[in-house]
C-alpha positions as CSV (number, residue, x, y, z in Angstrom):
1,M,0.0,0.0,0.0
2,I,1.0,3.6,-0.6
3,L,0.0,6.5,1.7
4,I,0.2,10.1,0.3
5,K,0.4,12.4,3.3
6,N,-0.2,16.2,3.5
7,A,-1.8,16.5,0.1
8,R,-3.6,19.6,-1.2
9,L,-6.1,17.6,-3.2
10,V,-7.7,19.3,-6.2
11,N,-10.8,17.5,-7.3
12,E,-14.4,18.3,-8.3
13,N,-14.1,22.1,-8.0
14,K,-12.6,21.8,-4.4
15,I,-9.2,22.0,-2.8
16,I,-8.9,20.1,0.4
17,D,-6.0,19.2,2.7
18,T,-6.1,15.4,3.1
19,D,-4.2,12.1,3.0
20,I,-4.7,9.5,0.3
21,L,-4.4,5.7,0.9
22,I,-3.8,3.5,-2.1
23,E,-4.2,-0.3,-2.2
24,N,-3.0,-2.1,-5.3
25,D,-4.3,-0.1,-8.2
26,R,-7.1,1.7,-6.5
27,I,-7.7,4.7,-4.1
28,K,-8.8,3.0,-0.9
29,R,-9.4,6.0,1.4
30,I,-9.3,9.8,1.3
31,D,-9.3,11.3,4.8
32,K,-7.3,13.5,7.1
33,D,-4.6,12.0,9.3
34,I,-4.6,8.5,7.9
35,S,-2.1,6.3,9.8
36,D,-0.9,3.0,8.3
37,K,2.5,1.7,9.4
38,T,2.5,-0.9,6.6
39,S,2.3,1.6,3.8
40,Q,5.0,3.2,1.7
41,V,4.7,6.9,2.6
42,I,5.0,9.8,0.1
43,D,5.0,13.2,1.8
44,A,3.3,15.6,-0.6
45,K,4.4,18.5,1.7
46,G,1.3,20.5,1.2
47,N,1.7,20.5,-2.6
48,F,-1.2,20.1,-5.1
49,V,-2.2,16.5,-5.9
50,I,-4.3,16.2,-9.0
51,P,-5.8,13.4,-11.1
52,G,-3.6,12.2,-13.9
53,I,-4.0,14.2,-17.1
54,I,-6.1,12.5,-19.8
55,D,-5.0,13.5,-23.3
56,D,-7.7,12.7,-25.9
57,Q,-5.6,13.3,-29.0
58,V,-2.0,12.2,-29.6
59,H,-0.1,10.8,-32.5
60,F,2.6,8.4,-31.2
61,R,3.4,7.3,-34.8
62,E,3.5,3.6,-34.2
63,P,3.1,1.5,-36.3
64,G,5.0,2.6,-39.4
65,M,6.7,5.8,-38.4
66,E,8.8,4.7,-35.4
67,Y,11.8,6.8,-36.6
68,K,9.8,9.8,-35.4
69,A,8.3,8.3,-32.2
70,N,6.8,5.2,-30.8
71,I,4.3,4.2,-28.0
72,Y,7.1,3.4,-25.6
73,S,9.0,6.7,-26.0
74,E,6.0,9.1,-26.1
75,S,4.1,7.4,-23.3
76,R,7.2,7.8,-21.1
77,A,7.4,11.5,-22.2
78,G,3.7,11.9,-21.3
79,I,4.2,10.3,-17.9
80,L,7.0,12.8,-17.1
81,G,4.5,15.5,-17.9
82,G,1.7,14.1,-15.7
83,V,-0.3,12.5,-18.6
84,T,-1.4,9.1,-17.3
85,S,-3.9,8.2,-20.0
86,F,-3.9,8.9,-23.8
87,M,-6.0,8.3,-26.9
88,D,-4.0,7.8,-30.0
89,M,-5.0,8.6,-33.6
90,P,-5.2,6.1,-36.5
91,N,-3.2,7.8,-39.2
92,N,-0.4,5.3,-39.0
93,N,1.4,3.3,-41.7
94,P,-0.7,1.3,-42.5
95,P,-3.7,3.4,-41.4
96,I,-5.8,1.8,-38.7
97,L,-8.9,1.0,-40.8
98,S,-9.6,-2.5,-39.7
99,Q,-10.3,-4.4,-36.4
100,E,-7.2,-6.5,-37.1
101,L,-4.9,-3.5,-37.4
102,L,-6.5,-1.9,-34.3
103,Q,-5.9,-5.0,-32.3
104,S,-2.3,-5.2,-33.4
105,K,-1.8,-1.7,-32.1
106,Y,-3.3,-2.6,-28.7
107,D,-0.9,-5.6,-28.7
108,I,2.0,-3.2,-29.0
109,A,0.7,-1.0,-26.2
110,D,0.1,-4.0,-23.9
111,K,3.8,-4.6,-24.0
112,N,5.3,-1.1,-24.3
113,S,3.1,1.7,-23.0
114,Y,3.9,3.5,-19.7
115,A,0.5,5.3,-19.6
116,N,-3.0,4.0,-19.9
117,Y,-4.1,3.9,-23.5
118,S,-6.9,3.7,-26.0
119,F,-6.8,3.9,-29.8
120,Y,-9.3,5.3,-32.3
121,I,-10.2,3.3,-35.3
122,G,-10.1,5.4,-38.5
123,A,-13.0,5.9,-40.9
124,G,-12.2,5.8,-44.6
125,N,-14.3,6.0,-47.7
126,D,-14.6,2.3,-47.9
127,N,-14.3,0.6,-44.5
128,Y,-17.8,1.1,-43.1
129,E,-18.3,-2.5,-42.1
130,E,-15.0,-2.5,-40.1
131,V,-16.0,0.7,-38.3
132,M,-19.4,-0.8,-37.3
133,K,-17.6,-3.7,-35.6
134,T,-16.0,-1.4,-33.1
135,N,-16.5,-2.3,-29.4
136,P,-17.7,0.8,-27.5
137,Q,-16.6,-0.7,-24.2
138,N,-12.9,-0.7,-24.9
139,V,-12.3,1.7,-27.9
140,C,-12.4,5.5,-27.4
141,G,-14.0,6.4,-30.7
142,I,-14.1,6.7,-34.5
143,K,-11.8,9.2,-36.1
144,I,-12.9,11.0,-39.3
145,F,-10.5,13.3,-41.1
146,M,-12.8,15.8,-42.8
147,G,-9.7,17.6,-43.9
148,S,-6.4,15.9,-45.0
149,S,-3.4,15.9,-42.7
150,T,-0.5,13.6,-42.0
151,G,-1.4,10.1,-43.2
152,N,-3.8,10.8,-46.1
153,M,-7.0,9.5,-44.4
154,L,-9.3,12.1,-45.9
155,V,-13.0,11.1,-46.0
156,D,-14.4,13.3,-48.8
157,D,-17.4,11.3,-49.9
158,D,-20.6,13.0,-48.6
159,M,-22.6,9.8,-48.9
160,V,-20.1,8.0,-46.7
161,L,-20.1,10.8,-44.2
162,D,-23.9,10.8,-44.0
163,K,-23.9,7.0,-43.6
164,L,-21.4,7.2,-40.7
165,F,-23.1,10.1,-38.9
166,S,-26.5,8.4,-39.2
167,N,-25.5,5.0,-38.1
168,V,-22.4,5.1,-35.8
169,E,-23.5,5.2,-32.1
170,L,-20.0,5.5,-30.8
171,L,-18.3,8.9,-30.4
172,I,-17.1,10.3,-33.7
173,A,-14.1,12.6,-33.4
174,T,-13.4,14.9,-36.4
175,H,-10.5,16.9,-37.9
176,C,-12.4,19.7,-39.6
177,E,-10.8,21.7,-42.4
178,D,-12.5,22.1,-45.8
179,E,-10.3,20.3,-48.3
180,N,-11.2,22.3,-51.4
181,T,-10.7,25.6,-49.6
182,V,-7.2,24.6,-48.4
183,K,-6.2,23.3,-51.9
184,N,-7.4,26.5,-53.6
185,N,-5.6,28.7,-51.1
186,L,-2.4,26.6,-51.4
187,N,-2.4,27.0,-55.2
188,K,-2.9,30.7,-54.9
189,Y,0.0,31.2,-52.5
190,I,2.4,29.0,-54.5
191,E,1.6,31.1,-57.6
192,K,2.2,34.3,-55.6
193,Y,5.3,33.4,-53.6
194,H,6.8,30.4,-55.5
195,D,9.9,29.1,-53.6
196,K,9.7,32.0,-51.1
197,L,6.5,30.6,-49.6
198,D,7.0,30.0,-45.8
199,A,5.2,29.2,-42.6
200,N,3.9,32.8,-42.2
201,S,1.3,31.9,-44.9
202,H,0.2,28.7,-43.2
203,P,-2.8,30.2,-41.3
204,L,-4.0,31.9,-44.5
205,I,-3.7,28.7,-46.6
206,R,-5.3,26.5,-43.9
207,S,-7.7,29.4,-43.3
208,R,-10.4,30.3,-40.8
209,E,-12.9,29.9,-43.7
210,A,-11.7,26.3,-44.2
211,C,-12.2,25.5,-40.5
212,L,-15.6,27.1,-40.2
213,L,-17.0,25.4,-43.4
214,S,-15.9,22.0,-42.2
215,S,-16.9,22.4,-38.5
216,S,-20.3,23.8,-39.5
217,K,-20.8,20.8,-41.8
218,A,-19.9,18.3,-39.0
219,V,-22.2,20.0,-36.5
220,S,-25.1,20.2,-39.0
221,M,-24.8,16.5,-39.8
222,A,-24.5,15.6,-36.1
223,K,-27.7,17.6,-35.3
224,K,-29.5,16.0,-38.2
225,H,-28.7,12.5,-37.1
226,N,-28.3,13.0,-33.3
227,T,-24.7,11.8,-33.6
228,R,-22.3,11.8,-30.6
229,L,-19.7,14.2,-32.1
230,H,-16.5,15.5,-30.6
231,I,-14.7,18.1,-32.7
232,L,-10.9,18.2,-32.2
233,H,-8.5,21.2,-32.1
234,L,-10.7,24.2,-32.7
235,T,-8.8,27.3,-33.7
236,T,-11.0,30.2,-34.7
237,A,-13.3,32.7,-33.1
238,D,-15.9,32.1,-35.8
239,E,-16.3,28.4,-34.8
240,M,-17.2,29.2,-31.2
241,T,-20.8,30.1,-32.3
242,L,-21.3,26.4,-33.1
243,F,-21.1,25.3,-29.5
244,N,-23.4,25.4,-26.5
245,S,-22.4,26.3,-22.9
246,D,-25.9,25.9,-21.4
247,I,-26.0,22.1,-21.3
248,P,-24.1,20.0,-18.7
249,L,-21.2,18.2,-20.3
250,K,-22.7,14.8,-19.5
251,D,-25.7,15.6,-21.5
252,K,-24.0,17.1,-24.5
253,K,-24.2,15.3,-27.9
254,I,-21.7,17.7,-29.4
255,T,-18.5,18.5,-27.6
256,A,-15.3,20.4,-28.5
257,E,-11.6,20.3,-27.8
258,V,-8.9,23.0,-27.8
259,C,-5.2,22.2,-27.8
260,V,-2.5,23.9,-25.6
261,H,-0.6,25.3,-28.6
262,H,-3.6,27.2,-29.8
263,L,-4.1,28.6,-26.3
264,L,-0.4,29.6,-26.1
265,F,0.7,30.7,-29.5
266,N,-0.6,33.2,-32.1
267,D,0.4,33.8,-35.7
268,S,3.3,36.1,-34.7
269,Y,5.2,33.0,-33.6
270,Y,5.6,31.9,-37.3
271,Q,8.3,34.6,-37.6
272,S,10.5,33.1,-34.9
273,L,9.6,29.4,-34.9
274,G,8.6,28.8,-38.5
275,N,7.8,25.2,-39.3
276,K,8.2,24.3,-35.7
277,V,4.7,25.6,-35.1
278,K,3.3,24.5,-38.4
279,C,0.3,22.3,-37.5
280,N,-3.1,21.4,-38.9
281,P,-5.4,23.2,-38.2
282,A,-3.1,26.2,-38.1
283,I,-2.3,28.5,-35.2
284,K,-4.2,31.7,-36.0
285,T,-4.5,35.3,-34.8
286,E,-4.3,36.8,-31.3
287,N,-8.0,37.5,-31.6
288,D,-8.6,33.8,-32.2
289,R,-6.5,32.8,-29.3
290,L,-8.4,35.1,-26.9
291,A,-11.7,33.8,-28.3
292,L,-10.7,30.2,-27.6
293,W,-9.9,31.2,-24.0
294,K,-13.2,33.0,-23.6
295,A,-15.1,29.9,-25.0
296,L,-13.1,27.6,-22.7
297,R,-14.0,29.6,-19.7
298,E,-17.7,29.8,-20.8
299,G,-17.9,26.0,-21.3
300,K,-18.3,26.0,-25.0
301,L,-15.0,24.2,-25.3
302,D,-14.9,21.2,-23.0
303,V,-11.5,19.5,-23.2
304,V,-7.9,20.7,-23.3
305,A,-5.5,18.3,-25.1
306,T,-2.3,18.4,-27.2
307,D,-2.6,16.8,-30.6
308,H,1.0,15.7,-29.9
309,A,2.4,15.1,-33.3
310,P,6.2,14.7,-33.5
311,H,8.4,14.9,-36.6
312,T,12.2,14.8,-36.9
313,M,14.0,18.1,-36.9
314,E,15.4,17.1,-40.3
315,E,11.8,17.0,-41.6
316,K,10.8,20.2,-40.0
317,N,13.9,22.0,-41.5
318,K,12.7,21.3,-45.0
319,A,11.0,24.0,-47.1
320,Y,7.5,25.0,-46.1
321,I,5.7,22.9,-48.7
322,E,7.7,19.7,-47.8
323,S,7.8,20.2,-44.0
324,P,5.1,18.1,-42.3
325,S,2.6,19.6,-39.9
326,G,2.6,18.9,-36.2
327,L,4.6,19.5,-33.0
328,P,5.5,17.5,-29.9
329,L,3.7,18.6,-26.7
330,V,2.6,15.7,-24.5
331,Q,5.5,16.2,-22.0
332,H,4.7,19.9,-21.5
333,S,1.0,20.4,-21.7
334,L,0.4,20.4,-18.0
335,N,3.3,22.9,-17.4
336,I,1.8,25.2,-20.1
337,M,-1.5,25.2,-18.3
338,L,0.2,25.6,-14.9
339,D,1.9,28.7,-16.3
340,F,-1.5,30.2,-17.1
341,Y,-2.6,29.3,-13.5
342,E,0.4,31.1,-12.0
343,K,-0.4,34.2,-14.1
344,G,-3.8,34.2,-12.5
345,E,-5.6,33.5,-15.8
346,I,-7.2,30.2,-14.6
347,T,-7.7,28.4,-11.3
348,M,-6.3,25.1,-10.4
349,E,-9.8,23.6,-10.2
350,F,-10.4,24.9,-13.8
351,L,-7.2,23.2,-15.0
352,V,-8.2,19.9,-13.5
353,E,-11.8,20.2,-14.9
354,K,-10.6,20.7,-18.5
355,M,-7.7,18.2,-18.5
356,C,-8.9,15.5,-16.1
357,H,-12.6,15.5,-15.3
358,N,-14.0,16.6,-18.7
359,P,-12.1,14.1,-20.9
360,A,-13.4,11.3,-18.5
361,I,-17.0,12.6,-18.8
362,A,-16.9,13.3,-22.5
363,F,-15.6,9.8,-23.3
364,N,-17.4,8.0,-20.5
365,I,-14.0,6.7,-19.2
366,K,-14.5,4.1,-16.5
367,E,-13.3,5.0,-13.0
368,R,-10.6,7.6,-14.0
369,G,-10.3,11.3,-14.2
370,F,-11.3,12.0,-10.6
371,I,-9.8,11.4,-7.2
372,R,-12.4,9.2,-5.6
373,E,-12.4,6.2,-3.3
374,G,-12.6,3.1,-5.5
375,Y,-11.2,4.8,-8.6
376,Y,-7.9,3.9,-10.2
377,A,-5.0,5.6,-8.5
378,D,-3.8,7.8,-11.4
379,L,-2.3,10.7,-9.5
380,V,0.2,13.6,-10.0
381,I,2.0,15.5,-7.2
382,L,3.2,18.9,-8.2
383,S,5.9,21.1,-6.5
384,Q,5.9,24.9,-6.9
385,N,8.8,27.2,-6.9
386,N,11.0,24.6,-8.5
387,K,12.2,26.5,-11.6
388,W,13.4,24.6,-14.6
389,T,13.9,25.3,-18.3
390,V,12.9,23.2,-21.3
391,S,16.1,22.1,-23.0
392,K,17.4,19.2,-25.1
393,D,18.8,17.7,-21.9
394,N,15.3,17.1,-20.4
395,I,13.2,16.6,-23.5
396,A,12.0,13.0,-23.6
397,Y,10.4,12.9,-27.0
398,K,12.1,10.6,-29.5
399,C,12.4,13.5,-31.9
400,E,14.5,15.4,-29.3
401,W,13.1,18.9,-29.8
402,S,10.3,21.1,-28.6
403,P,9.0,24.5,-29.7
404,L,9.2,25.4,-26.0
405,E,13.0,25.1,-25.8
406,G,14.3,27.9,-23.6
407,K,11.0,28.5,-21.8
408,E,11.2,28.5,-18.0
409,F,8.5,26.8,-15.8
410,N,8.0,27.2,-12.1
411,Y,6.1,24.0,-11.4
412,K,7.7,20.5,-11.5
413,I,5.8,17.3,-11.9
414,N,7.3,15.6,-8.9
415,N,5.5,12.2,-8.5
416,V,3.3,10.4,-10.9
417,L,1.3,7.2,-10.1
418,V,-0.3,5.1,-12.7
419,N,-2.8,2.6,-11.4
420,G,-1.2,2.8,-8.0
421,T,2.3,2.2,-9.3
422,I,4.9,5.0,-8.8
423,A,6.1,5.8,-12.3
424,V,7.9,9.1,-11.5
425,T,9.8,10.1,-8.4
426,D,11.3,13.5,-8.0
427,G,10.7,14.2,-11.6
428,K,12.5,11.1,-12.8
429,L,11.1,7.9,-14.3
430,T,11.3,4.9,-12.0
431,N,11.0,2.4,-15.0
432,N,8.0,0.9,-13.2
433,T,4.7,0.7,-15.0
434,N,1.2,-0.7,-14.5
435,A,-0.5,0.8,-17.6
436,M,-3.9,-0.6,-18.6
437,R,-6.2,-0.4,-21.6
438,L,-8.9,2.2,-20.9
439,E,-12.4,1.0,-20.5
440,F,-15.6,3.0,-21.1
441,D,-19.0,3.0,-19.4
442,R,-21.2,2.9,-22.4
443,K,-24.4,1.1,-23.1
C-alpha cells in the first residue's frame, strides 16, 4: 500500500487538505490524518495533488513511423508531464482502418506503454463494415479526417459521411478543415510566392474559412442524425458560435476540444519558430487565441489536449511545402496550463476540470479522471517554486526537440502514479509501469 500524506487535493471544484491511501491499483481511502504503518509513505508536503491528465488526442506514430516516435518513447514522455492516459490517432502506416490492425496496435501498447491507452479506429471512404464492428466498451472512438493531414486518411465522400453520422452510435471525433478551400488557397499562395513561400502563410492557406466550413458541416450532420460528435483542435473565433455552454457536459451530444498550442501561440510566432509551429489546423491570430480562452471559460470548449504530433528536426527544417505539420507537446501540456494558473488566468480547479474530469466525462471513461475512493490511482503530485527550463537535456520525445526550448517553468511534476504504481519520483522515471487499456462506461 502507498500513503500520500499532506496533500492539497484538487478535485471536483474543491481544494482540500487530506491524505490518500492507495491499495493495489485503487484509491482506498481519502481522509485527514490516515495512519498506516505498513504503507510506503509519500509526503506531498502541502503541494497540489491532481488526477492524472487524460489527453484525448495524440499521434505516437507507431506502427509505421517509429523513426519519429513510438508508443514506448512518447508514453514515457507523457508520464514525465503528468499524462497518465492517452488516446492515439489512427493515421499510422498502415492506417488503422480494420479491427485486425486496431488489435495489433493494442498488442504493442500492452507490452510497451507506460501510460493507460486507447486507440481510435479510422474511418475511410470504404471501411464502413469494419467501423461498425468497433466495441464501444474498450475503444475510445471513431476518427474522421474531414480535412487531410499527416497520413492521407481524408473522407471526402458525402454519402459515406452521411452513412457514418447516421449509423455510428460510438463517439465520432473529427478533424475539420474544408479540403477544397485549403487546396485552392495553397495553389494561390504557391503562384504568388513560388519558392519563397514559408510558414507565415500557413494560417492563410489553412484558413479560418476552411475551418468554419468543415466544422459547420460536421455540427449540421450531427444535429441531423443525433450523432455523438467530438470536434478536435478548434482554432477560430468564428467556430465558437457552433457550440453550447448551457448544457451540462454529461448531456451534450456535441463536444469540443482545444489544444494547448492554440491557447499559447498566435500567428506572430511563425516569424521566430517557422515550421516548428506548423500544424493542422493552423495557429491563427491573437483575436482567435483570446476567443478560444473565452469559449473555454464559458464552457463552449470542453477539453484541453495536445494533438501531440512529433516529426524529426530534419523533416521540420525542409522548405515549407515539404515540411510536415505537427509539433510535440505531451510532456509539457500540464506545465503550459500551470503557467496560465500562475499568471492568475485560470484556477487550479479549472485546469483539473478541463484536463482530467472533462475528458473522462466526454468519453465515459470508466473510473478515472477523478480522485475518488474506488477509482484507479492515477495521480500527479506537483511542486511549486521549482524552476526549470525546457532544454534538449530534459526533452523525452524521441524527436529530441520542442517549440518550447528555452521556456522556464515554475512547477515541477514531482511524482506520478499510474494505477497505484509509482512511475515518476522527484521528476525522474522509475521504470515501473502498470499501464492498462482504458475501459468505457457505455451502453
